[in-house]
C-alpha positions in Angstrom: 156.5 35.2 128.7 159.0 37.8 128.0 161.6 38.6 130.7 161.0 41.8 132.7 164.4 43.2 131.7 163.3 42.9 128.0 160.0 44.6 128.8 161.8 47.4 130.6 164.2 47.9 127.6 161.3 48.0 125.1 159.4 50.4 127.4 162.4 52.7 127.4 162.2 52.8 123.6 158.5 53.4 123.1 157.5 55.2 126.4 154.6 54.6 128.7 152.0 54.8 126.0 153.8 52.4 123.8 153.8 49.3 125.9 150.8 47.3 127.0 151.2 44.3 129.4 147.8 44.3 131.2 145.8 41.3 130.0 142.5 43.1 129.7 144.1 45.9 127.7 145.7 43.4 125.3 142.6 41.5 124.4 141.7 43.8 121.4 145.0 43.0 119.9 144.8 39.3 120.5 141.4 38.6 118.9 141.0 38.5 115.1 138.2 40.1 113.1 136.5 36.7 112.7 138.0 33.6 114.0 141.6 33.9 115.0 142.5 34.3 118.7 145.8 34.1 120.6 147.6 35.3 123.7 150.4 37.9 123.6 153.3 38.5 126.0 152.9 42.2 125.4 151.7 44.8 122.8 154.3 47.2 121.6 153.1 50.5 120.0 155.9 52.5 118.6 155.1 56.1 117.6 157.7 56.7 114.9 159.6 54.8 112.3 162.7 55.2 114.4 161.0 53.6 117.4 159.9 50.7 115.1 163.5 50.3 114.0 164.9 50.2 117.6 162.2 47.8 118.8 162.9 45.4 115.8 166.6 45.6 116.4 166.2 44.8 120.1 163.7 42.0 119.4 165.9 40.3 116.8 169.0 40.6 119.0 167.2 39.0 121.9 165.2 36.3 120.3 161.8 38.0 120.8 159.2 37.0 118.1 157.3 39.9 116.8 153.9 39.8 115.1 153.2 43.1 113.2 149.6 44.3 113.4 147.9 47.1 111.6 144.1 47.5 111.9 143.6 43.8 112.8 140.7 43.6 110.3 142.1 40.6 108.4 140.4 37.3 108.4 143.2 34.8 107.9 145.2 35.1 111.1 147.9 37.3 109.6 148.2 39.7 112.5 147.2 38.0 115.7 149.6 36.2 118.1 149.5 32.4 118.6 148.4 30.8 121.9 151.9 30.5 123.4 151.9 33.8 125.2 155.5 34.4 124.1 155.0 36.6 121.1 155.0 40.4 121.1 152.4 42.1 119.0 154.0 45.1 117.2 151.0 47.4 116.7 151.4 50.2 114.1 148.3 52.0 115.3 150.3 55.0 116.6 151.9 55.6 113.1 149.0 57.8 112.3 150.3 61.3 111.7 148.3 63.5 109.3 148.7 62.4 105.7 151.0 64.5 103.5 149.0 65.3 100.3 150.8 66.3 97.1 148.0 67.6 94.9 150.0 68.3 91.7 151.5 64.8 91.9 148.2 63.3 93.0 149.8 61.3 95.7 149.7 61.0 99.5 152.4 59.9 102.0 150.7 58.2 104.8 151.6 56.3 108.0 150.9 52.6 108.3 148.5 53.3 111.3 146.1 55.6 109.4 142.7 54.1 108.8 141.3 54.0 105.3 138.3 56.1 106.4 140.5 58.8 108.0 142.7 58.9 104.9 139.7 59.3 102.6 138.3 62.0 104.9 141.5 64.0 104.5 141.6 63.4 100.8 138.0 64.4 100.2 138.7 68.0 101.0 140.8 68.1 97.8 138.3 66.1 95.7 140.5 62.9 95.9 140.2 59.4 97.4 142.0 56.1 97.7 139.7 53.9 95.5 139.8 50.6 97.5 136.3 49.8 98.5 135.8 47.5 101.5 133.2 46.6 104.1 135.9 46.9 106.8 138.0 49.9 107.8 141.6 48.7 107.8 144.8 50.6 108.3 147.1 51.4 105.4 150.0 49.2 106.6 147.8 46.1 106.6 146.3 47.0 103.2 149.8 47.1 101.7 150.9 43.9 103.5 147.8 42.0 102.2 147.5 43.7 98.8 143.9 44.5 99.5 141.6 44.4 96.6 137.9 45.3 97.0 134.8 45.8 95.0 136.2 48.3 92.5 139.2 46.3 91.5 137.8 46.3 87.9 138.5 50.0 87.5 141.3 50.7 90.0 143.1 47.4 90.7 144.3 46.2 94.1 146.6 48.0 96.5 149.7 47.2 94.5 148.5 49.4 91.7 148.2 52.4 94.1 151.6 52.0 95.8 154.3 54.3 94.4 156.7 54.1 97.4 157.2 52.5 100.8 159.2 52.9 103.9 160.0 49.6 105.5 161.8 48.3 108.6 163.7 45.1 107.9 163.8 42.4 110.5 167.5 42.3 111.1 169.9 43.1 114.0 170.0 46.8 113.0 166.3 47.3 112.3 167.4 48.7 108.9 165.1 51.4 107.6 164.6 51.0 103.8 163.4 54.3 102.3 161.7 53.8 99.0 159.3 56.8 99.2 160.3 58.8 96.1 156.7 58.8 94.8 157.9 58.4 91.2 155.6 56.8 88.7 158.4 55.9 86.4 161.8 54.7 87.6 163.8 52.0 85.8 167.1 52.8 87.5 167.0 49.8 89.8 164.9 46.8 91.0 161.4 47.8 92.1 162.0 46.5 95.6 158.8 47.9 97.1 156.8 45.2 95.3 158.4 42.6 97.6 156.6 44.1 100.6 153.2 44.3 98.9 151.0 41.2 99.6 153.7 39.3 101.6 151.9 39.8 105.0 154.8 41.5 106.7 157.1 38.5 106.4 159.7 40.4 104.4 159.6 43.6 106.4 157.3 46.0 108.3 155.7 48.8 106.3 155.8 52.0 108.2 154.8 54.5 105.5 153.4 54.4 102.0 153.3 56.8 99.1 150.0 56.1 97.3 148.6 57.3 94.0 145.1 58.7 94.6 142.2 59.3 92.2 139.6 62.0 91.6 136.4 61.5 93.6 133.5 60.4 91.4 131.0 63.3 90.8 128.5 61.1 89.1 127.5 57.6 90.2 124.8 55.3 88.8 124.0 51.8 90.1 121.7 49.0 89.2 120.9 45.4 90.2 120.8 43.1 87.1 119.2 39.7 87.0 120.9 37.6 84.3 118.9 35.3 82.0 120.9 32.4 83.3 124.5 31.6 84.5 125.9 31.5 81.0 124.7 35.0 80.4 126.9 36.4 83.2 130.2 36.7 81.4 128.4 37.9 78.3 126.8 40.7 80.3 130.2 41.7 81.6 131.7 41.8 78.1 128.7 43.8 76.8 128.9 46.4 79.6 132.7 46.8 79.2 132.2 47.4 75.5 129.3 49.8 76.1 130.6 51.7 79.1 134.4 51.5 79.0 136.2 52.9 82.0 132.9 54.2 83.4 132.3 50.7 84.6 133.8 50.5 88.1 132.0 47.5 89.6 130.4 44.2 88.5 129.5 42.3 91.7 127.7 39.0 91.9 125.3 38.1 94.6 123.7 34.6 94.9 120.1 34.2 96.1 121.2 32.5 99.4 123.7 35.3 100.2 121.1 38.0 99.6 118.5 36.0 101.5 120.6 35.9 104.7 121.6 39.6 104.5 117.9 40.6 104.1 116.9 38.3 106.9 119.5 39.1 109.5 120.6 42.7 108.9 117.8 45.0 110.1 118.3 48.2 108.1 118.2 46.5 104.7 115.3 46.6 102.3 114.6 44.1 99.5 114.9 46.1 96.3 113.0 43.6 94.2 109.2 43.8 93.8 106.9 41.6 95.9 109.8 40.5 98.1 111.2 38.1 95.6 114.9 37.2 95.5 116.3 36.2 92.1 118.6 33.2 91.7 121.5 35.5 91.0 121.9 39.3 90.9 124.7 41.6 89.7 125.5 45.0 91.2 126.7 47.3 88.5 128.2 50.7 89.1 129.2 53.4 86.6 131.1 56.5 87.7 132.5 59.8 86.3 134.9 62.1 88.0 133.3 65.3 86.7 129.8 66.9 87.3 127.0 66.7 84.8 127.7 68.9 81.7 125.3 70.6 79.4 124.5 68.5 76.3 126.1 65.5 77.9 123.9 62.5 78.7 123.7 62.0 82.5 125.4 58.9 83.7 122.1 57.4 85.1 120.7 57.9 81.6 123.7 56.2 80.1 123.2 53.2 82.3 119.4 53.0 81.6 120.1 53.2 77.8 122.7 50.4 78.0 120.4 48.2 79.9 117.5 48.9 77.5 119.7 47.7 74.7 120.2 44.4 76.4 116.5 43.9 76.9 115.8 44.7 73.2 118.0 42.0 71.8 116.5 38.9 70.3 118.4 36.7 72.7 118.3 39.1 75.7 120.9 38.5 78.4 118.7 40.1 81.2 115.5 38.8 82.8 115.2 41.9 85.1 117.0 45.0 86.1 116.4 47.9 88.5 118.3 51.1 88.8 118.6 52.1 92.5 120.3 54.5 94.8 124.0 53.7 95.2 124.0 53.9 99.0 121.1 51.5 99.2 122.5 48.9 96.8 126.0 49.1 98.2 124.6 48.7 101.8 123.1 45.4 100.6 126.4 44.3 99.1 128.5 45.2 102.1 126.1 43.4 104.5 126.4 40.0 102.9 129.1 38.7 105.2 127.3 39.9 108.3 124.2 38.1 107.2 126.0 34.8 106.7 127.7 35.0 110.1 124.2 35.2 111.7 122.9 32.2 109.6 125.3 29.5 110.9 128.9 28.4 110.8 130.6 29.8 107.7 133.2 27.8 105.9 134.7 30.6 103.9 136.8 30.5 100.7 138.6 33.5 99.1 138.9 32.1 95.6 140.3 33.5 92.4 139.6 32.1 88.9 139.8 33.3 85.4 136.6 35.2 84.5 135.9 32.8 81.8 135.9 29.9 84.3 133.6 31.3 86.9 130.4 29.9 85.6 131.9 26.5 84.8 133.3 26.2 88.3 130.0 27.2 89.8 128.0 24.7 87.7 130.4 22.0 88.7 130.9 22.6 92.4 127.4 23.4 93.6 125.9 20.0 92.5 128.9 18.2 93.8 128.6 19.8 97.2 124.8 19.1 97.3 125.6 15.4 96.8 128.6 15.1 99.2 127.5 17.6 101.9 123.7 18.2 101.5 123.5 20.0 104.8 125.7 22.8 103.4 124.1 25.9 101.9 126.2 27.6 99.1 126.1 31.4 99.7 128.6 32.8 97.2 129.2 36.3 96.2 132.1 38.3 94.8 134.0 40.3 92.3 133.0 38.7 89.0 134.9 41.3 87.0 138.3 40.3 88.5 137.5 36.6 89.0 137.3 36.8 92.7 134.7 34.6 94.5 133.8 34.7 98.2 132.6 31.1 98.1 130.9 30.7 101.5 129.3 27.6 102.7 126.9 27.8 105.7 126.5 24.8 108.0 123.6 24.8 110.4 125.6 23.3 113.3 129.2 23.3 114.5 131.2 21.1 112.1 134.5 19.7 113.4 137.9 20.3 111.9 137.9 16.9 110.1 134.7 17.8 108.3 135.9 21.2 107.4 139.1 19.7 106.1 137.2 17.4 103.8 135.1 20.2 102.4 138.2 22.4 101.8 140.0 19.6 100.0 137.2 19.0 97.6 136.7 22.7 96.7 140.4 23.6 96.5 141.4 20.5 94.6 139.0 21.5 91.9 139.8 25.2 92.0 143.6 24.7 91.8 143.9 21.3 90.2 141.4 21.7 87.4 141.1 25.5 86.9 144.5 26.6 88.0 143.0 29.1 90.3 144.1 30.4 93.7 143.1 29.7 97.3 143.5 33.3 98.2 142.4 36.0 95.8 142.7 39.0 98.2 143.0 37.9 101.8 146.7 37.0 101.5 148.3 34.3 103.6 148.3 34.4 107.3 148.3 31.5 109.8 145.1 29.9 108.5 146.4 29.8 104.9 149.9 28.6 105.7 149.1 24.9 105.2 147.5 25.7 101.9 150.6 27.5 100.7 152.7 24.6 101.8 150.5 22.1 100.0 149.4 23.8 96.8 152.3 26.2 95.9 154.8 24.7 93.4 158.1 23.7 94.9 160.1 26.0 92.6 157.9 29.0 93.6 158.4 28.1 97.3 162.1 27.8 96.9 162.5 31.2 95.1 160.2 32.9 97.6 162.1 31.4 100.5 165.4 32.7 99.0 164.0 36.2 98.8 162.7 36.0 102.4 166.1 34.8 103.5 167.9 37.6 101.7 165.8 40.3 103.5 165.3 38.8 106.9 167.6 37.4 109.6 164.7 35.9 111.7 161.1 35.0 111.2 158.6 37.8 111.7 154.8 37.6 111.7 152.7 34.6 110.9 153.7 33.8 107.3 156.6 31.5 106.3 157.7 31.5 102.7 160.7 29.3 103.6 161.0 26.5 106.1 164.5 27.7 106.8 163.4 31.0 108.3 
């Protein structure tokens, strides 16, 4: 609970629209996109950066714990309150003023509460887009706070690469507003402080605005589903396509048979693109794009893709056993439906892993037989971003496993990923409440100590659900 006098004071800052205390109205802010659920004392919805600053200053001065929340589409408990009923959700959804587009600079200044779809709708009028491709529709503030990646990381990188500037409110007694929104691509005059707020889940400060570099909308798109000869051919195919296609190659997404099977079986609008209804052991979604229309005497991009694939089939030791060129919207619909299919198949034990590209096949060859021996009831349904080393390594259980069982599974998988391959337990979902114990266990002590020192330098109190330092 938060005392009535505090609610009245916060309400005076944000107005009637900016404060929610009704239990029914708060539920949408208390329930995570997948698993996480808590109970808030109230939801505060400031409409300007200045209101965010005043709310933060009041909360810090009066011992009110804030949980910043953007679109609430995360899957690791980064933006939902705990079950105590004492935390205030600080929703940024009203920071949604029209984006300020600078066409010559090819940038946009955008509020933290603007959704990705709304931003891209505004940018499309000018032939531009923010090239982060996701199945969800998050808000910009959360994308910065989690350093969102996506399926086109190979070509465009994660959110960090798009960020040219930030406006941030620091969690101190003044609610200090830090304005780093110059929008410069080059600036070596001081420390690049904005990077401290990218991927740190709001623990260092609350992002209220971002200046983002945007890209030209693709005018030509060609996609195909490839079936590699075997697992060892996967990294060779990636190298071959990078050599043949260069920056035209924007995606190289792996899909296991089990993941595709459940998507096709549980998501009604999908069609199996393979003949006779067969599903290959593993498929790779490949995308090529160009930012200009077809030109006379220039090979169309679809022809480029078909030519490159034909070369792979013609080799003596062909890397492909099958390939089909398909409509982009159809193939991407399949890729973006994988998570939905798995949720309908059973209880999902999900991993957001990151490994070196050169280790992906070795890891898969090691972990799948091991899990089949130790946990034969689990079905491996992996998919992910092969080109950047990201793996959504999902395990489907037919029942309702308890916490001890899930803990044993996680320990086996992560000990191999981190201990043997020096990989990461979170490639793109960031930390959040559900990953805090993994951070505490697997992160080297020196890294934790330095990270905690940075958090302590920027914050006076803990904010959000991520703790880089036990002292905060």
